[in-house]
C-alpha positions in Angstrom: 90.6 162.4 70.8 87.4 161.1 71.8 84.8 160.6 69.2 87.4 160.6 66.3 86.5 158.1 63.8 89.0 155.2 62.9 89.6 152.6 60.3 91.6 149.3 60.4 93.4 148.2 57.2 94.8 144.9 56.6 97.5 144.2 53.9 98.5 147.8 54.3 102.1 147.8 52.7 100.8 146.7 49.4 100.1 148.9 46.4 96.4 148.9 47.1 96.9 148.8 51.0 98.8 152.0 50.9 96.5 153.8 48.6 93.6 152.9 51.1 95.6 154.1 54.1 96.5 157.4 52.3 92.9 157.8 51.3 91.5 157.5 54.8 94.0 159.4 56.7 93.8 162.4 54.0 90.0 162.2 55.0 90.6 162.7 58.7 90.1 159.0 60.0 92.6 157.7 62.5 94.3 154.9 60.3 95.3 151.6 62.1 97.4 149.7 59.4 98.5 146.1 59.7 100.5 143.6 57.3 103.1 140.9 57.9 106.0 143.0 58.9 107.0 146.5 59.1 106.2 149.6 61.0 104.5 152.9 60.9 106.8 154.4 58.5 106.2 151.9 55.7 102.8 153.2 54.9 100.7 156.6 55.6 99.0 155.4 59.1 98.6 156.8 62.6 99.5 153.3 64.0 101.0 150.2 62.7 100.5 146.6 64.0 102.7 143.8 62.4 100.7 140.5 62.2 100.5 137.3 60.1 96.9 136.7 59.7 97.6 132.9 59.1 98.8 132.8 62.5 95.7 134.7 64.0 93.4 132.3 62.4 95.2 129.3 63.8 96.0 130.8 67.3 93.4 132.0 69.5 95.9 133.5 71.8 97.5 135.8 68.9 94.0 136.6 67.8 93.2 137.8 71.4 96.7 139.8 71.5 96.1 141.7 68.0 92.6 142.6 69.3 94.1 144.1 72.4 96.5 146.0 70.4 94.0 147.3 68.2 91.5 148.3 70.9 94.6 149.9 72.8 95.4 152.0 69.6 91.8 153.2 69.4 91.8 154.6 72.8 88.3 155.8 72.7 88.0 156.5 69.0 85.0 154.8 67.0 85.9 152.1 64.6 84.0 153.1 61.7 85.6 150.9 59.2 87.4 147.5 58.7 88.9 147.1 55.4 89.9 143.5 54.8 92.4 143.9 52.0 95.2 141.4 52.8 95.5 138.5 50.4 97.8 136.1 48.9 97.8 134.8 45.2 99.4 131.4 44.7 99.2 130.3 40.8 99.2 126.5 40.0 97.4 124.2 37.6 95.5 121.5 39.4 98.4 118.8 38.6 100.8 121.0 40.4 98.5 122.4 43.4 99.7 121.5 46.7 96.6 121.3 49.2 98.6 123.2 51.8 98.9 126.2 49.5 95.1 125.8 48.8 94.3 126.0 52.5 96.6 129.0 53.1 94.7 131.0 50.5 91.4 130.3 52.1 92.8 131.1 55.6 94.2 134.5 54.5 91.7 135.5 51.8 88.4 134.1 53.4 88.8 133.0 57.1 90.9 136.0 58.0 88.1 138.5 57.0 85.3 136.2 58.9 87.7 136.5 62.0 88.4 140.2 61.9 84.5 140.8 61.5 83.9 138.5 64.8 86.9 140.1 66.7 85.7 143.8 66.0 81.8 143.3 65.8 81.1 145.1 68.9 83.3 148.1 68.3 81.9 148.4 64.7 78.3 148.0 65.9 78.9 150.8 68.5 80.2 153.2 65.7 77.6 152.1 63.1 80.5 150.9 61.2 81.1 149.1 57.9 83.2 146.3 56.8 84.7 146.6 53.1 86.3 143.4 51.9 88.4 143.7 48.8 87.8 140.8 46.5 88.7 140.3 42.7 86.9 139.7 39.4 88.5 136.3 39.7 85.3 135.6 41.7 83.3 135.3 38.7 85.9 135.3 35.9 88.8 133.6 35.9 91.6 131.8 33.8 94.1 128.9 34.0 96.2 128.4 37.2 93.9 130.6 39.4 92.2 127.7 41.2 93.2 128.7 44.6 92.8 132.3 44.3 89.5 132.4 42.3 88.1 129.9 44.8 89.1 131.9 47.5 87.6 135.2 46.0 84.4 133.7 45.2 84.1 132.7 48.8 84.9 136.0 50.0 82.1 137.3 47.7 79.7 134.7 49.6 80.9 135.5 53.0 80.1 139.4 52.4 76.6 138.5 51.4 76.1 136.1 54.1 77.5 138.7 56.8 75.4 141.4 55.4 72.2 139.3 55.9 73.3 138.0 59.2 74.2 141.3 60.7 71.3 143.2 59.2 71.4 146.9 60.2 74.1 146.6 62.9 77.1 146.5 60.6 77.4 147.1 56.7 79.2 144.7 54.7 80.4 145.3 51.2 82.9 144.0 48.7 85.1 145.7 46.1 86.0 143.6 43.0 88.6 145.0 40.8 90.0 144.0 37.7 93.7 144.0 36.9 95.3 146.9 39.0 98.6 148.8 38.4 100.8 147.9 41.2 104.5 147.2 41.8 103.6 143.6 42.2 101.6 143.4 38.9 104.4 145.2 36.9 107.1 142.7 38.4 105.0 140.0 37.0 105.4 141.6 33.4 108.9 142.5 33.7 110.8 142.4 30.2 107.4 142.1 28.5 105.8 145.1 27.8 103.8 144.0 25.1 102.0 141.5 27.2 101.2 144.4 29.7 100.0 146.4 27.0 97.8 143.5 25.8 96.4 143.3 29.2 95.3 146.8 29.3 93.7 146.5 25.9 91.6 143.5 27.3 89.7 145.9 29.3 87.2 148.1 27.5 88.4 150.9 29.4 92.0 150.5 27.7 94.0 150.5 30.8 94.4 149.2 34.2 92.9 150.1 37.4 94.8 152.0 39.8 95.0 151.6 43.7 93.6 155.2 44.1 90.5 154.4 42.4 89.9 151.5 44.6 90.6 153.5 47.7 88.0 156.2 46.7 85.3 153.5 46.4 86.1 152.2 49.8 86.1 155.6 51.3 82.7 156.2 49.8 81.5 152.8 51.2 82.6 153.6 54.8 81.2 157.1 55.0 77.7 158.1 56.0 76.8 158.7 52.6 75.6 155.3 51.5 73.8 153.8 54.5 71.4 151.8 52.3 74.5 149.7 50.7 75.0 146.5 52.5 75.7 143.1 50.8 76.7 144.9 47.6 79.1 143.6 45.0 81.2 146.6 43.4 83.0 145.6 40.3 85.6 148.1 39.5 86.6 146.2 36.2 87.0 148.5 33.5 84.2 146.9 31.8 85.9 143.7 31.3 83.2 141.6 33.1 81.0 142.5 30.3 83.2 141.6 27.3 83.1 138.4 25.6 86.4 137.3 24.1 86.3 134.7 21.0 88.7 133.6 18.2 87.2 136.2 15.8 
């Protein structure tokens, strides 16, 4: 349908990605989803494009082909939003950290969002669109073994501000920074240790974890026409943990 608004969501098959797709499709957006593998039945979307962001970053030919597929899916629809949600989280202390894994984190978590912004800049500009980057509280508050992830998310926050300034009024760019979010992946990391999971919840003043639907609601608002003055904004959806001091007492 000509004139229908569309969104592109990367990392669409993860817990947060699936909630993003549901929220946008339910709101009437033509939802184009992408992840490493899969098909349209793996998440709530109108069109699915499997893609390895690491390969798109490294190979200009693959990036052009991905762009062609997205534009074919749009077929006259307005690209109102780009949600850079895909990410990798590789944990290692410095003495164990492999440089290749560090570079991969930067490629997927930072360079790929930059690439996506450039590939779809014209379409987003024409639609008066918005880029939403899904960051992390680790951009500002981190813990041991998160060197690669925290560095990449800090860079993504910087990229968000820089793009907002660089693009001015053409395309808005904002970032959502969640704290611990209740996804299947997070729960797998606490399998067999419910006490540790409960402790993690209580570290947050809210007394619980974020749920993916809450992050999707924020993304939906940012891409809507209700917040035209928001660009370069850093939205911490962190249950209050960003303001809490932990000490031995």
